[in-house]
BALOBA-1460 file (C-alpha; in Angstrom, 3 decimals):
// residues 267
<rec num="1" residu="m" x="0.599" y="-13.757" z="1.229"/>
<rec num="2" residu="i" x="3.768" y="-13.748" z="-0.862"/>
<rec num="3" residu="a" x="5.665" y="-15.743" z="1.751"/>
<rec num="4" residu="a" x="2.928" y="-18.406" z="1.813"/>
<rec num="5" residu="w" x="1.739" y="-18.669" z="-1.775"/>
<rec num="6" residu="i" x="5.050" y="-18.788" z="-3.622"/>
<rec num="7" residu="r" x="6.507" y="-22.237" z="-3.018"/>
<rec num="8" residu="s" x="8.682" y="-24.831" z="-4.683"/>
<rec num="9" residu="p" x="6.752" y="-27.247" z="-6.950"/>
<rec num="10" residu="d" x="8.591" y="-30.412" z="-5.826"/>
<rec num="11" residu="g" x="10.303" y="-29.345" z="-2.608"/>
<rec num="12" residu="t" x="13.868" y="-29.743" z="-3.824"/>
<rec num="13" residu="a" x="16.611" y="-27.599" z="-2.316"/>
<rec num="14" residu="a" x="17.202" y="-25.712" z="-5.566"/>
<rec num="15" residu="q" x="13.519" y="-24.967" z="-6.004"/>
<rec num="16" residu="r" x="13.173" y="-23.836" z="-2.378"/>
<rec num="17" residu="a" x="16.062" y="-21.429" z="-2.931"/>
<rec num="18" residu="s" x="14.426" y="-20.142" z="-6.118"/>
<rec num="19" residu="a" x="11.118" y="-19.650" z="-4.309"/>
<rec num="20" residu="k" x="12.809" y="-17.668" z="-1.560"/>
<rec num="21" residu="r" x="14.627" y="-15.475" z="-4.094"/>
<rec num="22" residu="a" x="11.300" y="-14.751" z="-5.804"/>
<rec num="23" residu="q" x="9.645" y="-13.925" z="-2.476"/>
<rec num="24" residu="t" x="12.476" y="-11.580" z="-1.511"/>
<rec num="25" residu="l" x="12.421" y="-9.897" z="-4.909"/>
<rec num="26" residu="l" x="8.675" y="-9.163" z="-4.774"/>
<rec num="27" residu="v" x="8.759" y="-7.940" z="-1.177"/>
<rec num="28" residu="r" x="11.744" y="-5.707" z="-1.956"/>
<rec num="29" residu="w" x="9.995" y="-4.164" z="-4.948"/>
<rec num="30" residu="l" x="6.721" y="-3.554" z="-3.113"/>
<rec num="31" residu="n" x="8.567" y="-1.827" z="-0.275"/>
<rec num="32" residu="a" x="10.452" y="0.231" z="-2.856"/>
<rec num="33" residu="a" x="7.217" y="1.354" z="-4.524"/>
<rec num="34" residu="f" x="5.692" y="2.330" z="-1.166"/>
<rec num="35" residu="r" x="8.714" y="4.388" z="-0.125"/>
<rec num="36" residu="l" x="8.999" y="5.876" z="-3.616"/>
<rec num="37" residu="l" x="5.471" y="7.305" z="-3.371"/>
<rec num="38" residu="v" x="6.288" y="9.019" z="-0.075"/>
<rec num="39" residu="l" x="9.531" y="10.517" z="-1.381"/>
<rec num="40" residu="e" x="7.802" y="11.788" z="-4.534"/>
<rec num="41" residu="l" x="5.077" y="13.318" z="-2.362"/>
<rec num="42" residu="r" x="7.698" y="15.299" z="-0.468"/>
<rec num="43" residu="g" x="9.096" y="16.688" z="-3.696"/>
<rec num="44" residu="v" x="12.488" y="15.058" z="-3.237"/>
<rec num="45" residu="p" x="14.639" y="15.359" z="-6.401"/>
<rec num="46" residu="a" x="14.943" y="12.200" z="-8.474"/>
<rec num="47" residu="p" x="18.693" y="11.651" z="-7.813"/>
<rec num="48" residu="d" x="18.109" y="11.840" z="-4.056"/>
<rec num="49" residu="i" x="15.190" y="9.404" z="-4.332"/>
<rec num="50" residu="g" x="17.436" y="6.923" z="-6.096"/>
<rec num="51" residu="k" x="20.156" y="7.269" z="-3.461"/>
<rec num="52" residu="a" x="17.626" y="6.749" z="-0.657"/>
<rec num="53" residu="l" x="16.128" y="3.635" z="-2.237"/>
<rec num="54" residu="m" x="19.510" y="2.119" z="-3.014"/>
<rec num="55" residu="a" x="20.748" y="2.923" z="0.494"/>
<rec num="56" residu="k" x="17.796" y="0.946" z="1.868"/>
<rec num="57" residu="q" x="18.670" y="-1.887" z="-0.562"/>
<rec num="58" residu="l" x="15.213" y="-1.689" z="-2.085"/>
<rec num="59" residu="l" x="16.361" y="-1.063" z="-5.661"/>
<rec num="60" residu="t" x="19.546" y="-1.864" z="-7.502"/>
<rec num="61" residu="e" x="21.400" y="0.758" z="-9.499"/>
<rec num="62" residu="r" x="20.267" y="-0.872" z="-12.747"/>
<rec num="63" residu="e" x="16.627" y="-0.848" z="-11.639"/>
<rec num="64" residu="w" x="16.743" y="2.800" z="-10.607"/>
<rec num="65" residu="t" x="18.442" y="3.802" z="-13.860"/>
<rec num="66" residu="h" x="15.523" y="2.208" z="-15.699"/>
<rec num="67" residu="l" x="13.007" y="4.175" z="-13.584"/>
<rec num="68" residu="e" x="14.685" y="7.528" z="-12.980"/>
<rec num="69" residu="y" x="13.251" y="9.538" z="-15.869"/>
<rec num="70" residu="r" x="9.928" y="7.750" z="-16.265"/>
<rec num="71" residu="t" x="6.488" y="8.997" z="-15.326"/>
<rec num="72" residu="s" x="4.674" y="7.152" z="-12.511"/>
<rec num="73" residu="r" x="7.702" y="5.163" z="-11.433"/>
<rec num="74" residu="a" x="5.780" y="3.080" z="-8.891"/>
<rec num="75" residu="t" x="3.495" y="1.779" z="-11.641"/>
<rec num="76" residu="h" x="6.510" y="0.337" z="-13.444"/>
<rec num="77" residu="i" x="7.580" y="-1.465" z="-10.272"/>
<rec num="78" residu="y" x="4.129" y="-3.014" z="-9.934"/>
<rec num="79" residu="q" x="4.367" y="-4.101" z="-13.561"/>
<rec num="80" residu="w" x="7.664" y="-5.829" z="-12.797"/>
<rec num="81" residu="a" x="5.939" y="-7.647" z="-9.944"/>
<rec num="82" residu="s" x="3.122" y="-8.762" z="-12.259"/>
<rec num="83" residu="n" x="5.706" y="-10.050" z="-14.744"/>
<rec num="84" residu="v" x="7.390" y="-12.092" z="-12.014"/>
<rec num="85" residu="v" x="4.061" y="-13.543" z="-10.842"/>
<rec num="86" residu="a" x="3.282" y="-14.607" z="-14.408"/>
<rec num="87" residu="s" x="6.686" y="-16.296" z="-14.692"/>
<rec num="88" residu="l" x="6.197" y="-18.032" z="-11.349"/>
<rec num="89" residu="a" x="2.777" y="-19.283" z="-12.418"/>
<rec num="90" residu="s" x="4.095" y="-20.663" z="-15.689"/>
<rec num="91" residu="s" x="6.841" y="-22.489" z="-13.761"/>
<rec num="92" residu="q" x="4.299" y="-23.839" z="-11.217"/>
<rec num="93" residu="y" x="5.743" y="-21.885" z="-8.295"/>
<rec num="94" residu="v" x="2.291" y="-20.346" z="-7.685"/>
<rec num="95" residu="p" x="-0.725" y="-22.702" z="-7.824"/>
<rec num="96" residu="a" x="-3.412" y="-21.688" z="-10.288"/>
<rec num="97" residu="p" x="-6.105" y="-20.704" z="-7.727"/>
<rec num="98" residu="w" x="-3.734" y="-18.228" z="-6.063"/>
<rec num="99" residu="v" x="-2.487" y="-16.484" z="-9.188"/>
<rec num="100" residu="s" x="-5.712" y="-14.515" z="-9.635"/>
<rec num="101" residu="a" x="-5.774" y="-13.446" z="-5.983"/>
<rec num="102" residu="l" x="-2.125" y="-12.356" z="-6.113"/>
<rec num="103" residu="n" x="-2.702" y="-10.341" z="-9.278"/>
<rec num="104" residu="a" x="-5.804" y="-8.773" z="-7.732"/>
<rec num="105" residu="e" x="-3.719" y="-7.535" z="-4.795"/>
<rec num="106" residu="l" x="-1.107" y="-6.121" z="-7.161"/>
<rec num="107" residu="n" x="-3.830" y="-4.298" z="-9.079"/>
<rec num="108" residu="l" x="-5.045" y="-2.739" z="-5.826"/>
<rec num="109" residu="l" x="-1.530" y="-1.494" z="-5.129"/>
<rec num="110" residu="r" x="-1.219" y="-0.171" z="-8.679"/>
<rec num="111" residu="g" x="-4.483" y="1.735" z="-8.270"/>
<rec num="112" residu="a" x="-3.177" y="3.333" z="-5.063"/>
<rec num="113" residu="n" x="-0.235" y="5.042" z="-6.749"/>
<rec num="114" residu="v" x="-1.754" y="8.424" z="-5.771"/>
<rec num="115" residu="w" x="-1.139" y="7.571" z="-2.118"/>
<rec num="116" residu="g" x="-0.574" y="10.635" z="-0.012"/>
<rec num="117" residu="l" x="-2.248" y="13.114" z="-2.309"/>
<rec num="118" residu="p" x="-5.198" y="15.126" z="-0.947"/>
<rec num="119" residu="s" x="-8.445" y="13.228" z="-1.153"/>
<rec num="120" residu="l" x="-10.811" y="16.210" z="-0.885"/>
<rec num="121" residu="p" x="-12.146" y="17.457" z="-4.231"/>
<rec num="122" residu="y" x="-10.688" y="20.790" z="-5.286"/>
<rec num="123" residu="p" x="-14.109" y="22.516" z="-5.762"/>
<rec num="124" residu="y" x="-15.050" y="21.531" z="-2.208"/>
<rec num="125" residu="q" x="-11.876" y="23.087" z="-0.846"/>
<rec num="126" residu="m" x="-12.473" y="26.283" z="-2.807"/>
<rec num="127" residu="l" x="-16.064" y="26.457" z="-1.556"/>
<rec num="128" residu="i" x="-15.012" y="26.124" z="2.099"/>
<rec num="129" residu="t" x="-12.274" y="28.731" z="1.665"/>
<rec num="130" residu="t" x="-14.679" y="31.177" z="0.007"/>
<rec num="131" residu="m" x="-17.314" y="30.667" z="2.725"/>
<rec num="132" residu="v" x="-14.798" y="31.431" z="5.465"/>
<rec num="133" residu="k" x="-13.469" y="34.554" z="3.722"/>
<rec num="134" residu="v" x="-16.972" y="35.932" z="3.044"/>
<rec num="135" residu="y" x="-18.045" y="35.226" z="6.623"/>
<rec num="136" residu="l" x="-15.035" y="37.039" z="8.047"/>
<rec num="137" residu="l" x="-15.676" y="40.035" z="5.796"/>
<rec num="138" residu="f" x="-19.341" y="40.418" z="6.747"/>
<rec num="139" residu="m" x="-18.613" y="39.680" z="10.415"/>
<rec num="140" residu="a" x="-16.048" y="42.490" z="10.464"/>
<rec num="141" residu="c" x="-18.577" y="44.888" z="8.877"/>
<rec num="142" residu="v" x="-21.269" y="44.026" z="11.424"/>
<rec num="143" residu="r" x="-18.875" y="44.305" z="14.344"/>
<rec num="144" residu="g" x="-17.657" y="47.627" z="12.942"/>
<rec num="145" residu="g" x="-21.234" y="48.969" z="12.990"/>
<rec num="146" residu="t" x="-21.637" y="47.779" z="16.583"/>
<rec num="147" residu="l" x="-18.344" y="49.363" z="17.534"/>
<rec num="148" residu="r" x="-19.401" y="52.690" z="15.969"/>
<rec num="149" residu="r" x="-22.485" y="52.785" z="18.175"/>
<rec num="150" residu="a" x="-20.618" y="51.801" z="21.327"/>
<rec num="151" residu="w" x="-17.588" y="54.040" z="20.871"/>
<rec num="152" residu="p" x="-19.168" y="57.430" z="21.867"/>
<rec num="153" residu="g" x="-20.392" y="55.982" z="25.141"/>
<rec num="154" residu="a" x="-16.974" y="54.530" z="25.853"/>
<rec num="155" residu="a" x="-15.384" y="57.909" z="25.184"/>
<rec num="156" residu="s" x="-17.676" y="59.697" z="27.646"/>
<rec num="157" residu="a" x="-16.573" y="60.737" z="31.086"/>
<rec num="158" residu="d" x="-18.109" y="57.803" z="32.960"/>
<rec num="159" residu="g" x="-16.761" y="55.163" z="30.524"/>
<rec num="160" residu="t" x="-19.680" y="52.813" z="31.046"/>
<rec num="161" residu="d" x="-19.388" y="51.204" z="27.569"/>
<rec num="162" residu="v" x="-15.697" y="50.333" z="27.678"/>
<rec num="163" residu="l" x="-16.464" y="46.664" z="28.220"/>
<rec num="164" residu="s" x="-18.777" y="46.672" z="25.200"/>
<rec num="165" residu="v" x="-15.981" y="47.982" z="22.988"/>
<rec num="166" residu="l" x="-13.543" y="45.414" z="24.346"/>
<rec num="167" residu="a" x="-16.074" y="42.627" z="23.808"/>
<rec num="168" residu="v" x="-16.515" y="43.608" z="20.148"/>
<rec num="169" residu="l" x="-12.769" y="43.780" z="19.572"/>
<rec num="170" residu="f" x="-12.243" y="40.409" z="21.269"/>
<rec num="171" residu="d" x="-15.018" y="38.853" z="19.188"/>
<rec num="172" residu="v" x="-13.429" y="40.099" z="15.964"/>
<rec num="173" residu="f" x="-10.010" y="38.848" z="17.036"/>
<rec num="174" residu="l" x="-11.269" y="35.422" z="18.162"/>
<rec num="175" residu="s" x="-13.395" y="34.810" z="15.052"/>
<rec num="176" residu="a" x="-10.591" y="35.746" z="12.686"/>
<rec num="177" residu="f" x="-8.095" y="33.727" z="14.702"/>
<rec num="178" residu="l" x="-10.203" y="30.561" z="14.734"/>
<rec num="179" residu="y" x="-11.567" y="30.572" z="11.192"/>
<rec num="180" residu="q" x="-8.413" y="31.780" z="9.485"/>
<rec num="181" residu="g" x="-6.375" y="29.487" z="11.693"/>
<rec num="182" residu="l" x="-8.414" y="26.493" z="10.516"/>
<rec num="183" residu="l" x="-7.721" y="27.429" z="6.903"/>
<rec num="184" residu="d" x="-4.005" y="27.788" z="7.641"/>
<rec num="185" residu="l" x="-4.051" y="24.437" z="9.438"/>
<rec num="186" residu="h" x="-5.636" y="22.893" z="6.352"/>
<rec num="187" residu="g" x="-2.748" y="24.251" z="4.315"/>
<rec num="188" residu="w" x="-0.180" y="22.806" z="6.701"/>
<rec num="189" residu="l" x="-1.926" y="19.442" z="6.755"/>
<rec num="190" residu="y" x="-2.763" y="19.535" z="3.043"/>
<rec num="191" residu="s" x="-0.826" y="16.302" z="2.557"/>
<rec num="192" residu="p" x="-0.660" y="14.559" z="5.961"/>
<rec num="193" residu="n" x="1.065" y="11.433" z="4.628"/>
<rec num="194" residu="a" x="4.273" y="13.252" z="3.728"/>
<rec num="195" residu="g" x="5.583" y="12.886" z="7.279"/>
<rec num="196" residu="e" x="7.267" y="16.297" z="7.255"/>
<rec num="197" residu="k" x="5.299" y="18.397" z="9.752"/>
<rec num="198" residu="i" x="3.926" y="17.985" z="13.251"/>
<rec num="199" residu="g" x="0.622" y="16.181" z="12.996"/>
<rec num="200" residu="h" x="1.629" y="14.222" z="9.898"/>
<rec num="201" residu="l" x="1.744" y="10.472" z="9.741"/>
<rec num="202" residu="p" x="5.235" y="9.346" z="10.884"/>
<rec num="203" residu="a" x="5.924" y="8.022" z="7.407"/>
<rec num="204" residu="d" x="9.621" y="7.198" z="7.830"/>
<rec num="205" residu="n" x="9.047" y="5.086" z="10.919"/>
<rec num="206" residu="f" x="6.104" y="3.362" z="9.266"/>
<rec num="207" residu="l" x="8.068" y="2.580" z="6.097"/>
<rec num="208" residu="d" x="10.959" y="1.129" z="8.105"/>
<rec num="209" residu="f" x="8.495" y="-0.936" z="10.131"/>
<rec num="210" residu="v" x="6.786" y="-2.332" z="7.023"/>
<rec num="211" residu="q" x="10.110" y="-3.170" z="5.383"/>
<rec num="212" residu="t" x="11.385" y="-4.971" z="8.493"/>
<rec num="213" residu="v" x="8.194" y="-6.982" z="8.980"/>
<rec num="214" residu="t" x="7.811" y="-8.059" z="5.355"/>
<rec num="215" residu="m" x="11.444" y="-9.090" z="5.015"/>
<rec num="216" residu="d" x="11.224" y="-11.057" z="8.270"/>
<rec num="217" residu="l" x="8.113" y="-12.825" z="7.002"/>
<rec num="218" residu="v" x="10.043" y="-14.097" z="3.992"/>
<rec num="219" residu="n" x="13.251" y="-14.965" z="5.828"/>
<rec num="220" residu="e" x="11.884" y="-16.297" z="9.105"/>
<rec num="221" residu="s" x="8.263" y="-17.409" z="8.692"/>
<rec num="222" residu="g" x="7.700" y="-18.065" z="4.971"/>
<rec num="223" residu="n" x="7.286" y="-21.520" z="3.484"/>
<rec num="224" residu="a" x="10.783" y="-21.249" z="1.955"/>
<rec num="225" residu="s" x="12.450" y="-20.650" z="5.339"/>
<rec num="226" residu="e" x="15.031" y="-23.119" z="6.535"/>
<rec num="227" residu="e" x="13.330" y="-23.790" z="9.865"/>
<rec num="228" residu="l" x="9.820" y="-23.106" z="11.097"/>
<rec num="229" residu="p" x="8.782" y="-23.332" z="14.755"/>
<rec num="230" residu="y" x="5.915" y="-25.717" z="14.050"/>
<rec num="231" residu="t" x="5.209" y="-29.052" z="12.418"/>
<rec num="232" residu="l" x="2.113" y="-29.982" z="10.490"/>
<rec num="233" residu="e" x="1.141" y="-33.581" z="9.817"/>
<rec num="234" residu="l" x="-1.619" y="-34.046" z="7.274"/>
<rec num="235" residu="a" x="-3.310" y="-37.211" z="6.161"/>
<rec num="236" residu="p" x="-3.333" y="-37.663" z="2.395"/>
<rec num="237" residu="p" x="-6.490" y="-36.508" z="0.599"/>
<rec num="238" residu="v" x="-9.324" y="-39.011" z="0.483"/>
<rec num="239" residu="s" x="-9.341" y="-39.019" z="-3.295"/>
<rec num="240" residu="s" x="-5.687" y="-40.033" z="-3.515"/>
<rec num="241" residu="v" x="-6.141" y="-42.792" z="-0.916"/>
<rec num="242" residu="t" x="-9.178" y="-44.140" z="-2.730"/>
<rec num="243" residu="n" x="-7.455" y="-44.094" z="-6.077"/>
<rec num="244" residu="s" x="-4.378" y="-45.882" z="-4.738"/>
<rec num="245" residu="s" x="-6.433" y="-48.568" z="-2.941"/>
<rec num="246" residu="e" x="-8.578" y="-49.174" z="-5.990"/>
<rec num="247" residu="a" x="-5.478" y="-49.537" z="-8.084"/>
<rec num="248" residu="m" x="-4.137" y="-52.152" z="-5.661"/>
<rec num="249" residu="r" x="-7.422" y="-54.142" z="-5.683"/>
<rec num="250" residu="m" x="-7.871" y="-54.002" z="-9.434"/>
<rec num="251" residu="p" x="-7.527" y="-57.566" z="-10.917"/>
<rec num="252" residu="c" x="-4.930" y="-58.203" z="-13.534"/>
<rec num="253" residu="h" x="-6.566" y="-59.269" z="-16.818"/>
<rec num="254" residu="r" x="-4.587" y="-61.567" z="-19.050"/>
<rec num="255" residu="v" x="-4.104" y="-60.229" z="-22.504"/>
<rec num="256" residu="p" x="-5.900" y="-62.644" z="-24.866"/>
<rec num="257" residu="d" x="-3.754" y="-64.672" z="-27.170"/>
<rec num="258" residu="l" x="-5.106" y="-63.745" z="-30.550"/>
<rec num="259" residu="a" x="-3.164" y="-66.507" z="-32.226"/>
<rec num="260" residu="a" x="-4.791" y="-69.306" z="-30.147"/>
<rec num="261" residu="p" x="-8.105" y="-69.617" z="-32.101"/>
<rec num="262" residu="a" x="-6.231" y="-69.898" z="-35.333"/>
<rec num="263" residu="v" x="-4.148" y="-72.711" z="-33.896"/>
<rec num="264" residu="a" x="-7.263" y="-74.524" z="-32.591"/>
<rec num="265" residu="e" x="-9.012" y="-74.313" z="-35.915"/>
<rec num="266" residu="s" x="-6.003" y="-75.657" z="-37.710"/>
<rec num="267" residu="v" x="-5.916" y="-78.587" z="-35.289"/>
């Protein structure tokens, strides 16, 4: 989208270079905001976040200094992007119909600045946790009553109820293992987008992939690229052809000589 919609107004070399710089700037910032959200989700200290972003050449030292101690840093980056889009529109680098669509996409990104945080409501999580704990408590009480009735028979000489006692103990162990294990698994996967534990989204690989693809789109396949592997020949719009042909057929009217009648009357 950025690589296609931001283009030079007149196609001059200087304007094409300016368009490519604007494309690269926006793509760099959007990748920086995406990676910034992941690093904040992991609880990485602010100085380390800045070093990581500057090492990836996503932010300059001046940009990070401006962001380091601010709340919701990614929102500020999206605001920078909106400022650049407004400047591009005023300089005719983005046609008017595409400005609204580009700003709409930036607003969607700005609204997703809670990326990676748990999406389940907190009361729902508390309800599920309480249900599991209460179930395990009552299940243990019931199995304890069953075990109390089966234990004397198991302690007798013939030992006919030994399997019953083992079945009750195994049931208690398996129920506690499964239900409590699911709660513990929920805690481990509480924030699956952090990319820190087994079962998480491989965030680092995904961020590197997105950065590589978006930068390649600007440098290799965008409209400001030096060479594209295709050619596109378009006939001029019908309206422009009609207007030019009508202008060529339009008769030339002689401007009337306003002084002529006065001369005739005097004669």
